[in-house]
ChimeraX commands (.cxc) that place a marker at each C-alpha (Angstrom):
marker #1 position -0.69,-13.33,1.76 radius 0.5
marker #1 position -2.50,-13.74,5.07 radius 0.5
marker #1 position -5.28,-16.27,5.62 radius 0.5
marker #1 position -8.18,-15.10,3.39 radius 0.5
marker #1 position -10.72,-15.94,6.08 radius 0.5
marker #1 position -8.96,-13.64,8.54 radius 0.5
marker #1 position -8.52,-10.93,5.92 radius 0.5
marker #1 position -12.20,-10.70,5.00 radius 0.5
marker #1 position -13.23,-10.87,8.67 radius 0.5
marker #1 position -11.12,-7.89,9.74 radius 0.5
marker #1 position -13.98,-5.44,10.30 radius 0.5
marker #1 position -15.96,-8.12,12.12 radius 0.5
marker #1 position -12.99,-8.78,14.42 radius 0.5
marker #1 position -12.75,-5.11,15.42 radius 0.5
marker #1 position -15.17,-5.50,18.34 radius 0.5
marker #1 position -13.28,-8.54,19.64 radius 0.5
marker #1 position -10.04,-6.61,19.41 radius 0.5
marker #1 position -11.21,-3.37,20.97 radius 0.5
marker #1 position -13.20,-5.05,23.76 radius 0.5
marker #1 position -10.46,-7.47,24.86 radius 0.5
marker #1 position -9.50,-7.45,28.53 radius 0.5
marker #1 position -7.31,-4.57,29.75 radius 0.5
marker #1 position -6.29,-3.24,26.32 radius 0.5
marker #1 position -7.02,-4.13,22.70 radius 0.5
marker #1 position -5.44,-7.45,21.73 radius 0.5
marker #1 position -6.16,-10.55,19.69 radius 0.5
marker #1 position -4.53,-13.89,18.82 radius 0.5
marker #1 position -4.87,-15.07,15.22 radius 0.5
marker #1 position -3.87,-18.63,14.29 radius 0.5
marker #1 position -2.97,-19.95,10.82 radius 0.5
marker #1 position -2.23,-16.33,9.99 radius 0.5
marker #1 position 0.00,-16.47,6.91 radius 0.5
marker #1 position -0.34,-18.45,3.68 radius 0.5
marker #1 position 1.21,-21.84,4.57 radius 0.5
marker #1 position 3.66,-21.91,1.65 radius 0.5
marker #1 position 5.32,-18.56,2.36 radius 0.5
marker #1 position 5.21,-19.22,6.11 radius 0.5
marker #1 position 7.00,-22.57,5.68 radius 0.5
marker #1 position 9.69,-20.93,3.55 radius 0.5
marker #1 position 10.23,-18.08,6.04 radius 0.5
marker #1 position 10.24,-20.50,8.96 radius 0.5
marker #1 position 12.85,-22.70,7.31 radius 0.5
marker #1 position 14.99,-19.64,6.58 radius 0.5
marker #1 position 14.74,-18.57,10.23 radius 0.5
marker #1 position 15.94,-21.97,11.42 radius 0.5
marker #1 position 18.77,-21.95,8.86 radius 0.5
marker #1 position 19.87,-18.48,9.99 radius 0.5
marker #1 position 20.03,-19.47,13.64 radius 0.5
marker #1 position 21.79,-22.75,12.89 radius 0.5
marker #1 position 24.43,-20.88,10.88 radius 0.5
marker #1 position 24.73,-17.59,12.71 radius 0.5
marker #1 position 28.55,-17.68,12.69 radius 0.5
marker #1 position 28.52,-17.53,8.89 radius 0.5
marker #1 position 25.44,-15.30,8.73 radius 0.5
marker #1 position 26.55,-12.83,11.41 radius 0.5
marker #1 position 26.69,-10.03,8.82 radius 0.5
marker #1 position 22.91,-10.07,8.56 radius 0.5
marker #1 position 22.32,-9.35,12.25 radius 0.5
marker #1 position 22.49,-6.13,14.21 radius 0.5
marker #1 position 24.92,-5.84,17.13 radius 0.5
marker #1 position 23.98,-7.71,20.32 radius 0.5
marker #1 position 21.87,-5.65,22.74 radius 0.5
marker #1 position 22.10,-7.46,26.05 radius 0.5
marker #1 position 21.36,-6.34,29.60 radius 0.5
marker #1 position 19.77,-7.82,32.73 radius 0.5
marker #1 position 16.26,-7.86,31.25 radius 0.5
marker #1 position 17.14,-8.82,27.67 radius 0.5
marker #1 position 19.40,-11.83,27.39 radius 0.5
marker #1 position 20.63,-13.84,24.36 radius 0.5
marker #1 position 18.43,-12.03,21.85 radius 0.5
marker #1 position 19.55,-11.10,18.33 radius 0.5
marker #1 position 17.76,-9.52,15.41 radius 0.5
marker #1 position 17.75,-8.54,11.75 radius 0.5
marker #1 position 16.27,-5.09,11.21 radius 0.5
marker #1 position 17.15,-4.49,7.56 radius 0.5
marker #1 position 15.02,-6.06,4.85 radius 0.5
marker #1 position 18.05,-6.16,2.53 radius 0.5
marker #1 position 19.79,-8.48,5.02 radius 0.5
marker #1 position 16.92,-10.96,5.18 radius 0.5
marker #1 position 16.73,-14.13,3.08 radius 0.5
marker #1 position 14.13,-14.06,0.26 radius 0.5
marker #1 position 10.93,-15.44,1.82 radius 0.5
marker #1 position 11.41,-13.50,5.05 radius 0.5
marker #1 position 12.04,-10.31,3.04 radius 0.5
marker #1 position 8.89,-10.88,0.98 radius 0.5
marker #1 position 6.83,-11.43,4.12 radius 0.5
marker #1 position 8.31,-8.37,5.83 radius 0.5
marker #1 position 7.60,-6.23,2.78 radius 0.5
marker #1 position 4.01,-7.47,2.77 radius 0.5
marker #1 position 3.50,-6.62,6.46 radius 0.5
marker #1 position 4.41,-3.03,5.61 radius 0.5
marker #1 position 2.34,-2.86,2.42 radius 0.5
marker #1 position -0.76,-0.77,1.78 radius 0.5
marker #1 position -3.01,-3.84,1.59 radius 0.5
marker #1 position -1.89,-5.11,4.98 radius 0.5
marker #1 position -2.10,-1.65,6.54 radius 0.5
marker #1 position -5.72,-1.47,5.38 radius 0.5
marker #1 position -6.34,-4.80,7.12 radius 0.5
marker #1 position -4.80,-3.43,10.33 radius 0.5
marker #1 position -6.87,-0.27,10.12 radius 0.5
marker #1 position -10.02,-2.35,9.88 radius 0.5
marker #1 position -9.20,-4.67,12.76 radius 0.5
marker #1 position -7.79,-2.02,15.12 radius 0.5
marker #1 position -10.06,0.88,14.18 radius 0.5
marker #1 position -7.02,3.19,13.94 radius 0.5
marker #1 position -7.61,4.87,10.59 radius 0.5
marker #1 position -4.31,6.78,10.30 radius 0.5
marker #1 position -2.06,3.78,11.04 radius 0.5
marker #1 position 1.19,3.65,9.06 radius 0.5
marker #1 position 4.14,1.20,8.89 radius 0.5
marker #1 position 7.77,1.63,9.89 radius 0.5
marker #1 position 9.89,0.58,6.91 radius 0.5
marker #1 position 13.04,1.11,9.01 radius 0.5
marker #1 position 11.90,-1.69,11.37 radius 0.5
marker #1 position 13.14,0.22,14.43 radius 0.5
marker #1 position 13.26,-2.53,17.06 radius 0.5
marker #1 position 11.36,-4.90,14.79 radius 0.5
marker #1 position 12.14,-7.43,12.07 radius 0.5
marker #1 position 13.41,-10.94,12.75 radius 0.5
marker #1 position 14.01,-11.82,16.40 radius 0.5
marker #1 position 15.76,-14.88,17.82 radius 0.5
marker #1 position 16.39,-15.77,21.46 radius 0.5
marker #1 position 18.71,-18.62,22.43 radius 0.5
marker #1 position 18.64,-21.06,25.39 radius 0.5
marker #1 position 18.72,-19.20,28.70 radius 0.5
marker #1 position 17.51,-16.01,27.04 radius 0.5
marker #1 position 14.58,-13.90,28.10 radius 0.5
marker #1 position 12.77,-10.63,27.47 radius 0.5
marker #1 position 11.71,-9.01,30.73 radius 0.5
marker #1 position 8.31,-7.43,31.19 radius 0.5
marker #1 position 8.48,-3.94,29.72 radius 0.5
marker #1 position 6.58,-1.06,28.20 radius 0.5
marker #1 position 7.76,-0.24,24.69 radius 0.5
marker #1 position 8.94,3.16,23.53 radius 0.5
marker #1 position 5.90,4.82,21.99 radius 0.5
marker #1 position 7.02,7.73,19.84 radius 0.5
marker #1 position 9.61,8.61,17.23 radius 0.5
marker #1 position 10.79,11.80,15.56 radius 0.5
marker #1 position 12.48,10.08,12.62 radius 0.5
marker #1 position 9.56,8.41,10.80 radius 0.5
marker #1 position 7.93,11.55,9.38 radius 0.5
marker #1 position 8.28,15.34,9.44 radius 0.5
marker #1 position 6.06,15.38,12.53 radius 0.5
marker #1 position 6.30,13.26,15.68 radius 0.5
marker #1 position 4.69,9.83,15.22 radius 0.5
marker #1 position 3.27,7.65,17.97 radius 0.5
marker #1 position 3.67,3.89,18.11 radius 0.5
marker #1 position 0.24,2.33,18.53 radius 0.5
marker #1 position 0.22,-1.35,17.55 radius 0.5
marker #1 position 2.56,-4.35,17.78 radius 0.5
marker #1 position 2.32,-7.41,15.54 radius 0.5
marker #1 position 4.23,-10.58,16.49 radius 0.5
marker #1 position 4.31,-13.68,14.26 radius 0.5
marker #1 position 5.81,-16.94,15.55 radius 0.5
marker #1 position 8.03,-19.03,13.27 radius 0.5
marker #1 position 8.89,-22.17,15.29 radius 0.5
marker #1 position 7.43,-25.28,13.69 radius 0.5
marker #1 position 8.12,-27.60,16.64 radius 0.5
marker #1 position 8.21,-25.74,19.95 radius 0.5
marker #1 position 7.73,-27.71,23.18 radius 0.5
marker #1 position 5.73,-25.47,25.51 radius 0.5
marker #1 position 7.77,-26.88,28.42 radius 0.5
marker #1 position 10.70,-24.90,27.01 radius 0.5
marker #1 position 8.98,-21.65,28.02 radius 0.5
marker #1 position 9.01,-18.48,25.95 radius 0.5
marker #1 position 5.26,-17.87,26.18 radius 0.5
marker #1 position 4.32,-14.24,25.66 radius 0.5
marker #1 position 2.84,-12.65,28.77 radius 0.5
marker #1 position 0.49,-9.69,28.51 radius 0.5
marker #1 position 0.34,-7.82,31.83 radius 0.5
marker #1 position -2.21,-5.37,33.12 radius 0.5
marker #1 position -1.20,-1.73,33.38 radius 0.5
marker #1 position -1.23,-1.91,37.20 radius 0.5
marker #1 position 1.59,-4.50,36.98 radius 0.5
marker #1 position -0.23,-7.01,39.18 radius 0.5
marker #1 position 0.58,-9.89,36.83 radius 0.5
marker #1 position -0.15,-11.53,33.49 radius 0.5
marker #1 position -3.79,-11.58,32.45 radius 0.5
marker #1 position -3.00,-13.56,29.28 radius 0.5
marker #1 position -0.23,-16.07,28.53 radius 0.5
marker #1 position 0.15,-16.97,24.86 radius 0.5
marker #1 position 1.84,-20.15,23.67 radius 0.5
marker #1 position 4.32,-20.06,20.79 radius 0.5
marker #1 position 2.32,-21.88,18.15 radius 0.5
marker #1 position 3.59,-22.01,14.59 radius 0.5
marker #1 position 2.01,-19.40,12.31 radius 0.5
marker #1 position 0.30,-17.70,15.24 radius 0.5
marker #1 position 0.05,-13.89,15.25 radius 0.5
marker #1 position -0.48,-11.65,18.25 radius 0.5
marker #1 position -1.73,-8.12,17.70 radius 0.5
marker #1 position -2.09,-5.57,20.49 radius 0.5
marker #1 position -2.16,-1.85,21.23 radius 0.5
marker #1 position 0.91,-0.84,23.20 radius 0.5
marker #1 position -0.44,1.97,25.38 radius 0.5
marker #1 position -0.31,0.84,29.03 radius 0.5
marker #1 position 0.51,-2.65,27.75 radius 0.5
marker #1 position 3.45,-4.25,29.60 radius 0.5
marker #1 position 4.53,-7.54,28.03 radius 0.5
marker #1 position 7.46,-9.92,27.58 radius 0.5
marker #1 position 8.66,-13.49,28.16 radius 0.5
marker #1 position 10.52,-13.01,31.45 radius 0.5
marker #1 position 11.49,-16.57,32.33 radius 0.5
marker #1 position 14.76,-17.91,30.85 radius 0.5
marker #1 position 14.23,-20.34,27.98 radius 0.5
marker #1 position 14.97,-23.98,28.76 radius 0.5
marker #1 position 15.03,-25.19,25.16 radius 0.5
marker #1 position 17.92,-27.51,24.28 radius 0.5
marker #1 position 21.10,-26.43,22.54 radius 0.5
marker #1 position 20.43,-25.98,18.85 radius 0.5
marker #1 position 16.94,-24.61,19.47 radius 0.5
marker #1 position 15.79,-20.99,19.73 radius 0.5
marker #1 position 12.67,-18.84,19.97 radius 0.5
marker #1 position 12.06,-17.26,16.55 radius 0.5
marker #1 position 9.58,-14.58,15.52 radius 0.5
marker #1 position 8.88,-11.59,13.33 radius 0.5
marker #1 position 7.91,-8.27,14.92 radius 0.5
marker #1 position 6.37,-5.20,13.32 radius 0.5
marker #1 position 5.35,-1.87,14.83 radius 0.5
marker #1 position 2.80,0.57,13.47 radius 0.5
marker #1 position 2.39,4.30,14.09 radius 0.5
marker #1 position -0.13,7.12,14.04 radius 0.5
marker #1 position 0.10,10.91,14.14 radius 0.5
marker #1 position -2.50,10.95,16.93 radius 0.5
marker #1 position -0.90,11.35,20.40 radius 0.5
marker #1 position -1.73,8.71,23.04 radius 0.5
marker #1 position -3.67,9.46,26.22 radius 0.5
marker #1 position -0.94,8.02,28.44 radius 0.5
marker #1 position 2.64,9.09,29.10 radius 0.5
marker #1 position 5.39,9.06,26.50 radius 0.5
marker #1 position 8.29,6.61,26.66 radius 0.5
marker #1 position 11.43,7.44,24.69 radius 0.5
marker #1 position 12.83,3.95,25.33 radius 0.5
marker #1 position 11.69,0.62,26.74 radius 0.5
marker #1 position 10.93,0.76,30.47 radius 0.5
marker #1 position 11.52,-2.54,32.29 radius 0.5
marker #1 position 9.67,-4.03,35.26 radius 0.5
marker #1 position 12.03,-3.92,38.24 radius 0.5
marker #1 position 10.83,-4.39,41.83 radius 0.5
marker #1 position 7.22,-3.87,40.83 radius 0.5
marker #1 position 7.84,-0.66,38.87 radius 0.5
marker #1 position 8.64,0.25,35.29 radius 0.5
marker #1 position 12.16,1.68,35.34 radius 0.5
marker link #1:1,2 radius 0.2
marker link #1:2,3 radius 0.2
marker link #1:3,4 radius 0.2
marker link #1:4,5 radius 0.2
marker link #1:5,6 radius 0.2
marker link #1:6,7 radius 0.2
marker link #1:7,8 radius 0.2
marker link #1:8,9 radius 0.2
marker link #1:9,10 radius 0.2
marker link #1:10,11 radius 0.2
marker link #1:11,12 radius 0.2
marker link #1:12,13 radius 0.2
marker link #1:13,14 radius 0.2
marker link #1:14,15 radius 0.2
marker link #1:15,16 radius 0.2
marker link #1:16,17 radius 0.2
marker link #1:17,18 radius 0.2
marker link #1:18,19 radius 0.2
marker link #1:19,20 radius 0.2
marker link #1:20,21 radius 0.2
marker link #1:21,22 radius 0.2
marker link #1:22,23 radius 0.2
marker link #1:23,24 radius 0.2
marker link #1:24,25 radius 0.2
marker link #1:25,26 radius 0.2
marker link #1:26,27 radius 0.2
marker link #1:27,28 radius 0.2
marker link #1:28,29 radius 0.2
marker link #1:29,30 radius 0.2
marker link #1:30,31 radius 0.2
marker link #1:31,32 radius 0.2
marker link #1:32,33 radius 0.2
marker link #1:33,34 radius 0.2
marker link #1:34,35 radius 0.2
marker link #1:35,36 radius 0.2
marker link #1:36,37 radius 0.2
marker link #1:37,38 radius 0.2
marker link #1:38,39 radius 0.2
marker link #1:39,40 radius 0.2
marker link #1:40,41 radius 0.2
marker link #1:41,42 radius 0.2
marker link #1:42,43 radius 0.2
marker link #1:43,44 radius 0.2
marker link #1:44,45 radius 0.2
marker link #1:45,46 radius 0.2
marker link #1:46,47 radius 0.2
marker link #1:47,48 radius 0.2
marker link #1:48,49 radius 0.2
marker link #1:49,50 radius 0.2
marker link #1:50,51 radius 0.2
marker link #1:51,52 radius 0.2
marker link #1:52,53 radius 0.2
marker link #1:53,54 radius 0.2
marker link #1:54,55 radius 0.2
marker link #1:55,56 radius 0.2
marker link #1:56,57 radius 0.2
marker link #1:57,58 radius 0.2
marker link #1:58,59 radius 0.2
marker link #1:59,60 radius 0.2
marker link #1:60,61 radius 0.2
marker link #1:61,62 radius 0.2
marker link #1:62,63 radius 0.2
marker link #1:63,64 radius 0.2
marker link #1:64,65 radius 0.2
marker link #1:65,66 radius 0.2
marker link #1:66,67 radius 0.2
marker link #1:67,68 radius 0.2
marker link #1:68,69 radius 0.2
marker link #1:69,70 radius 0.2
marker link #1:70,71 radius 0.2
marker link #1:71,72 radius 0.2
marker link #1:72,73 radius 0.2
marker link #1:73,74 radius 0.2
marker link #1:74,75 radius 0.2
marker link #1:75,76 radius 0.2
marker link #1:76,77 radius 0.2
marker link #1:77,78 radius 0.2
marker link #1:78,79 radius 0.2
marker link #1:79,80 radius 0.2
marker link #1:80,81 radius 0.2
marker link #1:81,82 radius 0.2
marker link #1:82,83 radius 0.2
marker link #1:83,84 radius 0.2
marker link #1:84,85 radius 0.2
marker link #1:85,86 radius 0.2
marker link #1:86,87 radius 0.2
marker link #1:87,88 radius 0.2
marker link #1:88,89 radius 0.2
marker link #1:89,90 radius 0.2
marker link #1:90,91 radius 0.2
marker link #1:91,92 radius 0.2
marker link #1:92,93 radius 0.2
marker link #1:93,94 radius 0.2
marker link #1:94,95 radius 0.2
marker link #1:95,96 radius 0.2
marker link #1:96,97 radius 0.2
marker link #1:97,98 radius 0.2
marker link #1:98,99 radius 0.2
marker link #1:99,100 radius 0.2
marker link #1:100,101 radius 0.2
marker link #1:101,102 radius 0.2
marker link #1:102,103 radius 0.2
marker link #1:103,104 radius 0.2
marker link #1:104,105 radius 0.2
marker link #1:105,106 radius 0.2
marker link #1:106,107 radius 0.2
marker link #1:107,108 radius 0.2
marker link #1:108,109 radius 0.2
marker link #1:109,110 radius 0.2
marker link #1:110,111 radius 0.2
marker link #1:111,112 radius 0.2
marker link #1:112,113 radius 0.2
marker link #1:113,114 radius 0.2
marker link #1:114,115 radius 0.2
marker link #1:115,116 radius 0.2
marker link #1:116,117 radius 0.2
marker link #1:117,118 radius 0.2
marker link #1:118,119 radius 0.2
marker link #1:119,120 radius 0.2
marker link #1:120,121 radius 0.2
marker link #1:121,122 radius 0.2
marker link #1:122,123 radius 0.2
marker link #1:123,124 radius 0.2
marker link #1:124,125 radius 0.2
marker link #1:125,126 radius 0.2
marker link #1:126,127 radius 0.2
marker link #1:127,128 radius 0.2
marker link #1:128,129 radius 0.2
marker link #1:129,130 radius 0.2
marker link #1:130,131 radius 0.2
marker link #1:131,132 radius 0.2
marker link #1:132,133 radius 0.2
marker link #1:133,134 radius 0.2
marker link #1:134,135 radius 0.2
marker link #1:135,136 radius 0.2
marker link #1:136,137 radius 0.2
marker link #1:137,138 radius 0.2
marker link #1:138,139 radius 0.2
marker link #1:139,140 radius 0.2
marker link #1:140,141 radius 0.2
marker link #1:141,142 radius 0.2
marker link #1:142,143 radius 0.2
marker link #1:143,144 radius 0.2
marker link #1:144,145 radius 0.2
marker link #1:145,146 radius 0.2
marker link #1:146,147 radius 0.2
marker link #1:147,148 radius 0.2
marker link #1:148,149 radius 0.2
marker link #1:149,150 radius 0.2
marker link #1:150,151 radius 0.2
marker link #1:151,152 radius 0.2
marker link #1:152,153 radius 0.2
marker link #1:153,154 radius 0.2
marker link #1:154,155 radius 0.2
marker link #1:155,156 radius 0.2
marker link #1:156,157 radius 0.2
marker link #1:157,158 radius 0.2
marker link #1:158,159 radius 0.2
marker link #1:159,160 radius 0.2
marker link #1:160,161 radius 0.2
marker link #1:161,162 radius 0.2
marker link #1:162,163 radius 0.2
marker link #1:163,164 radius 0.2
marker link #1:164,165 radius 0.2
marker link #1:165,166 radius 0.2
marker link #1:166,167 radius 0.2
marker link #1:167,168 radius 0.2
marker link #1:168,169 radius 0.2
marker link #1:169,170 radius 0.2
marker link #1:170,171 radius 0.2
marker link #1:171,172 radius 0.2
marker link #1:172,173 radius 0.2
marker link #1:173,174 radius 0.2
marker link #1:174,175 radius 0.2
marker link #1:175,176 radius 0.2
marker link #1:176,177 radius 0.2
marker link #1:177,178 radius 0.2
marker link #1:178,179 radius 0.2
marker link #1:179,180 radius 0.2
marker link #1:180,181 radius 0.2
marker link #1:181,182 radius 0.2
marker link #1:182,183 radius 0.2
marker link #1:183,184 radius 0.2
marker link #1:184,185 radius 0.2
marker link #1:185,186 radius 0.2
marker link #1:186,187 radius 0.2
marker link #1:187,188 radius 0.2
marker link #1:188,189 radius 0.2
marker link #1:189,190 radius 0.2
marker link #1:190,191 radius 0.2
marker link #1:191,192 radius 0.2
marker link #1:192,193 radius 0.2
marker link #1:193,194 radius 0.2
marker link #1:194,195 radius 0.2
marker link #1:195,196 radius 0.2
marker link #1:196,197 radius 0.2
marker link #1:197,198 radius 0.2
marker link #1:198,199 radius 0.2
marker link #1:199,200 radius 0.2
marker link #1:200,201 radius 0.2
marker link #1:201,202 radius 0.2
marker link #1:202,203 radius 0.2
marker link #1:203,204 radius 0.2
marker link #1:204,205 radius 0.2
marker link #1:205,206 radius 0.2
marker link #1:206,207 radius 0.2
marker link #1:207,208 radius 0.2
marker link #1:208,209 radius 0.2
marker link #1:209,210 radius 0.2
marker link #1:210,211 radius 0.2
marker link #1:211,212 radius 0.2
marker link #1:212,213 radius 0.2
marker link #1:213,214 radius 0.2
marker link #1:214,215 radius 0.2
marker link #1:215,216 radius 0.2
marker link #1:216,217 radius 0.2
marker link #1:217,218 radius 0.2
marker link #1:218,219 radius 0.2
marker link #1:219,220 radius 0.2
marker link #1:220,221 radius 0.2
marker link #1:221,222 radius 0.2
marker link #1:222,223 radius 0.2
marker link #1:223,224 radius 0.2
marker link #1:224,225 radius 0.2
marker link #1:225,226 radius 0.2
marker link #1:226,227 radius 0.2
marker link #1:227,228 radius 0.2
marker link #1:228,229 radius 0.2
marker link #1:229,230 radius 0.2
marker link #1:230,231 radius 0.2
marker link #1:231,232 radius 0.2
marker link #1:232,233 radius 0.2
marker link #1:233,234 radius 0.2
marker link #1:234,235 radius 0.2
marker link #1:235,236 radius 0.2
marker link #1:236,237 radius 0.2
marker link #1:237,238 radius 0.2
marker link #1:238,239 radius 0.2
marker link #1:239,240 radius 0.2
marker link #1:240,241 radius 0.2
marker link #1:241,242 radius 0.2
view
């Protein structure tokens, strides 16, 4: 379901991924088969245009100073068909094998509960402050599991980069963004989360009727990380993660 050229190149991309600046990361364009991506993208736009009628699909709003005007769908059963198919695929054995090859993390597993993941939409004026993700869970398996990898896939077919919303990857010392990634249609961003602050901290200036739309998936391992544990997201405030 992903681009065959990317799929077969996974092992060859491992060095690029692991040797990226600051922490393992990679940007992959034309990521998903164009037919299923177009269907999922159209569904995402339809959902956000009709959220009043489709409210039942979404989780409750989670808004605070660093996360504004963001909504999400975290249950596959609440997703429209193409989005559900794509989400199921990103948690499938075949895709997990691809991730293991590209990341080098051999015991990587999916999170079928989509804790914090799934479909994300952010409306005009919204933002996601720079933060470090939670990196462990005690509910995924009998033993504690550690979140290792984030996958983000962008769904907007026509996004003006002047509207903002670019993903910023920050260095662990919090001196600033070392990579700023535009929201290009069918672009995927994959990165290890340890010591990996990230976000889109500037309020969106897209017009009314537009929104930033993406899919997010998180992958886990039973191997503990070398850095500290975070039981929740820690947000950048006054130069520190709080």
